[in-house]
N, C-alpha and C positions, 0 to 999 in steps of 0.2 A: 104184724103180730105173728110170731112163731114161723116166719118165712112163708106165710100163706099167700101173700101177694107178690113175693119175690119172683123176678123174671127167671125162668128156667133156661138152662143152656140149650140153645137151638140145635146144636150138633155135637154129640158126644165124641170123645177122642177116638181116633183110629190109629193103628201103628204105622200106617203108610201116609196118612194125610194130616197136614198141619193146618189148623184153623188160624188164619192171620187176624181176622176180626169176625164179626157176626155175619159178614157177607162174602168173605174172600177165603178160598181154600188153596193150598199148594200141595203138589205131589212131585216126587222125583222118581224117574225110572232109568234103568240101565239097559242099553241095547244088548241083544244076545251075542252077536258076533264080535263086535269091536269094543264092547263094554263102555260105550260113551254114555255120559250122564246128561239127561235132558230134564229140565224143570218145567212144570206146567202150573200156571196160575189161572184159576177160574172162579167166577162169581155166580151167586144165585141169580142175580138180575139179568145177566147177559149170556151166560154160557150153559146153565142147567135148564133142561127142558122137562116137560111133563111126560111121564112114562105111560104107555097104554095100559099096563097091568096095575097102575096105581103108583103113587109116589112120584119121584123125579129121577132123571138119569142125565149123566154127563158122559159123552163119548167124544174122543179126540184121536185123530191119527197123529202119531209122533214121527218126526223125521229128524235124525241127528244132523248136526251142522257140518261135521267133517267128512263123514263117509256116506251121507244120505241114506242111512239105514232106516227102515220103516218099522213101525209097531203100532199098536192100538191100545188105548186105555179106556176102560168103561167103569164108571162108578155109579152104583145104584143107591138111591136115597129113599127113606121112608116118607110118610106124609109130613113130618115135621123136620125134614132134612137130617134125619138120623142116617149115618152111613151104614148101609146094610152089607155091601159087597164091593170089593175092588178087584176087577179082572183085567189082566193084561194079555196081549198076544204079540209075540215078536220082541218082547222086552220084559223086564221084571221090575216090580215096584221095590223101592229102597225104603226100609224102615226109617222113621224120623230120627231115631237115636243114632243112626249112622251118618246123618247129614253133617 
């Protein structure tokens, strides 16, 4: 009745992260020096851990396949897996509209 019991979206949209289904996220990053594109796929059940400050966190070291260039991706989530922040080091996140 009036959407009262309708299931709410677990993770709102982010310009860098695409929600594949309710459990799977995708992000693409470009390495700084050689501009290689690396795609990361991560899930709530296997890859995202509990953050000490509250909420959840995903942290991954990225290594490009051709030049072995390194970077790091960190995604912070709120208590209901709302994407709060996407941070990169040694690479840059690519907006989903450019995929």
